[in-house]
N, C-alpha and C positions, 0 to 999 in steps of 0.2 A: 399414483405419484411417479413422476418421471425424473430420473437422475441422469445428468450428463457429466462425465468425467473429462476434463480438459487438460491437455499437456502442452505447454509451450515448448517448441523445439527449435534448436539452431545447430545444425550438423550433428544430429543425434542418431545416425544410422547404426552405430555400433552398440548403443545401449537401449534404444527405443523398444525393441522387441522384448527385451528382458523386463522393462517396466510395464509394457502392455500385458505380458503373460502373468504378471503379478496382480493385475486388477481383478476385482471380484466380478462374478457373472450374476450373482443373486445376493440381495440384501433384504432381510425381513422389513416389511413396511414400504418397500419400493416395488412398484409394478413393472417398471421398465428402466433398463440401464443402457445408455448409449455412450459412445466414445468419440472425442473430438481432439484433434491436434492442431496447433497453430504453427505452421511452417514459416518461421521468421527469416526468410531469405536463405535457407540452407543451400549449400553447394554440393552436398553429398547425396546419398540415396535415401534420405529421411522419408520423403513422400512415398517412394516405392516400397519401403519397409512397412509404412503405415497402411498402404493400400493392400499389400499382400497379407497383412495380418487381418484386415477387415474392419478398420475403424469406420465409423458412420459418417463423420464429417471431417473435412480438412479446410482450414482457413490458411491461405497462402499469400505471402508478400514476396514481391520480386526482389526486394532489397531488405536487408536487416534493419529493423526499426527499434529494437530493444525490448527488454522484458516487460516494461510497463505498458507499452503500446500493444504488444502481443497479447498480454493478459486481457486488456480491455476489449480487444477485437474478439477474443475467444468468448468472453462474457457476453458480448453483444450477440454473437452467433448462437450461443447456448440458449439465451433468452428467446431469440427469434425462432428457435427450433422447439419451443414449448417446454423448456426445462423448469421443473418446480424446485429442484435443488441442483446447484453446480458445485462440483468438487474440483479444485485445482491441485495438481501434483506435478512432480518433476520427471523429466525424461531420463534422468540418470539413475532412476530407481533408488533414490535416497530414502524415500519413505516406504514403509511396509504397506502394500496394497490392502491387506486384510483389515487394517485400521480405518479404512474408509467407512466401514460400518459403524465405527465408534464416533467419527466426527460428524456423521449425518444424523446420529440418533437424537441429539438435542433439538435439531430442526424438525425431525419427524414428530417429536413429542410436543413441539410448540414452545420449547423453553428458550430458544435463541434463534437469531437470524444469521449470525456469523459464528462459526466455530473454527478455532485455530488449534492445530495440533502442536503440542508442546514436546519438543525433542528432549531426550535425556542428555543434555549438553555435557554435563560433567562426566558422563560414562561413555561418551562418543570418542573412540580411540583415535580417529584420524583428525580430531580437532586439537590443535596445539594449545598449550597452557594460556598463551596470550589471547588466542581466538576465543577460548572459553570465557575468559574474564571480560573481553570486549563484548561478547554476546550478552552476558549478564548485565553489563553496564548499559549497553544500548537498549535492552529491554526495560531497564529501570527508568531511563530517560523517557521512553515512549509511554510507560505507565503514568509518569508524572504529567506528560503533555496531554495525554488522552483521558486521564482520570479513570483508567481501567486497571484490571488486575491480570493482564495477559503476561504470562511468564516468559514466553519465547516469541518476541515481536518479529524477528526476521524469518520465521518459519513460513515457507510457501505452501505448506500442506493445509488447505483450508476448504471449508464448505460454506456455501451461501444459499439462503433461501431466495426465492424469486423476488420477494419484496426488497431484500437487501441489494440484490443485483441491480434492480431498477434505480436504486438510490446512489450507488457508488460512482465516484469519479476519481480519476487519477490525472494530475496535471504535470507531474515531473516525468522526465524521460528515463529515469534510472531504474527504479524498482517501485512496485506497488505496495509492498508489504508494510512498511512503516507508515506511510501516508494514510493508508486505509484504516489502520487502527486509530490514528488520531481523529480522522473524519468520523468513524463510527462512534468513538467515545464521546466526542463533542456534539454529535448529532443524536445522541441517545438511542442508537441502534442496538438492540439486545445482542450482546456478544459474550461468548464464553470460550473456555479452553479445555481440552482434554489431553491426557498424556498419550503419547504415541511411541512407536518403536522406529528405529532407523536401520537401514541395511548398510553393508560395507561400501566404501567409496570405490566407484568404478572409474571416475575421472576427477581431476581437480575442478574446483568451482570456476565458472567463467564470468561470474558477476563482477569480480574485482581482481586486479592484477597485483595489488599490494594491500597490506592490512591498513596502512595509514590512509591510502586512497579511499578505501571502503569506509573508514571511520569519518573522514572529511565529508564525503558525499552523503553519508547517512545523516550526519548532524545537520547539514544544509537542508536535507529533505524534511527532517523533523521540525526544524525552526520554521521553514516555509509553510508546512502544514499547520503548525500552531498559529502562525500569523494569519492564515486564512480564516480560522475559526475563533480566535481570541485576539484580534488586533488591538483593541483598546487597552486591554490588560498589558499586552506586550509593550506598546509604545508608552504607556503610562509608567511602566517600570523603567524603560530606557530614559525617560525624561527626568527621572529622579537623580541620575548620575550628574548631569550638568547643573541641575538645580541645587544639589547639596554643595557642589564645588563653588558655585556662584555665591550662595549664602555664606559659605565659609570665608570667602574673600571679602564679602560685605562686612561681616563681623570683624574681620581683621582690620579693615579700613576704619571702622567705627572706633575700635580700640586705639589705633594709632592717632586718630583725630582727637579723641578724648585726651590723649597724652600731649597734644599740641604738635604732632608730627604728620598731620593729614596732608600737607602740601607735597610731601615727598612720596606719597603712596597713591597718587591719582591713578596710576596704572592699574592698581588693584581694583579700584572702583570701576574703571572702564571694562576690565575683564569680567568683573562681577556682573555688570549689566549685560554684557554679551552672552555669558553663560546662561543667565536667567532667560534671556530672549530665545536662545537655542532650545532650552527646556520647554518654553511655552510653544514654540513651533512644533517640536516633536509631539507634544500633547495634542495640538490641533490636528496634526497628521493622524494621530490615533483616533480622534473623533471622526474624521473623514473616512478612515479605513473601517471603522465600526459601522458607518452608514452603508458602505459598500458591502460589508459582510452581511448586513441585514437584507440587502437586495439579493445577494447570492443565495440566501436561504429560500427566498421566494422563487428564484430561478430554478433552484434544485427541485422544489416541489412541482413546478411547471414541467421541468424536464422529465421527472418520474411519470407524470400523467401522460405526457406525449409519448414516452417510450412504451408505456403500457398499452396505449391505443395502437401504436405502430406495430408492436409485436403481436398484438391480438388480431388486428385486421389484415396485416401483410406478412403472414408467416412464410410465404414463399418468395417474398421480395428481396432475395439475397443480392448483395453487390457482386461485381464482376470477379472479385477475389475469392468468393465463396464457392466451394465445391461440395456437392452432395454426392458422396460415394455411392450411396444406394441407387441413386438415379443413373449413375454411370454404369453400374452393374446391370441394371435392367436393360439399358441400351445394348450392352455387350451380349 
């Protein structure tokens, strides 16, 4: 069984070697461990540090494309290189490398296809009180949207089986963490969580510049992901609001009409009709979105099969941004 550990990087020259040195060289049940970094348009010596350390693969972008795009590019490269298990961790050494053995264990045992490391949020000293509460609230929202029991949804310390990697998609450009849990939960991909440890903070997070900005973008990501997998339920709920308002106005008009005052409340009747029409239109949009969602499920199944064939038949068919360090070393 082959494990590839991938690390998304953006100007991580100062911390990358620390994170790489913390990674395991052997894990029981794993025959081969390889290392891959995603150079997301770094302007410093990130690639040089990675090459000097001896990583096996480097995926490089000429321009910064963001965490979500980088993660998917790394996942694609790892699958193409024959990975049976892919682990994603951070370049700032936030997560304890020894715990990789813990998050791959459920996959090795065949108990899950996705394993997410749950950080001790309340015991993490560099998390502020507000951040701790927001992390818990965000994870609660994701659990409700995904119908899962993942306690730490924003955690980027994750392990994926090959089958899960073939199925996953990320459509937003912000982060992959929240959307993937909603997708996995709604697609019935076996998923679990294990407690992990964290290291001290080496640098501030680069994912967000303000807490409110992070909350806003995270909520948009969650709602968008939920819309993709449960559109009819979402739009049906949204249609209830104008429907209730319209019915209330209709009842109001009927009451006044019964009292002989109907001629002075025609506006209520017009607004009632308008709100009910809006509710009906929203419900119809939900029906159309549900049909599109059904087609998406078929497309996801086709995509998985195409990916599987592509990775199996064309293991050496890397794109121009893909660098095989071992090949470069042989040439040298």
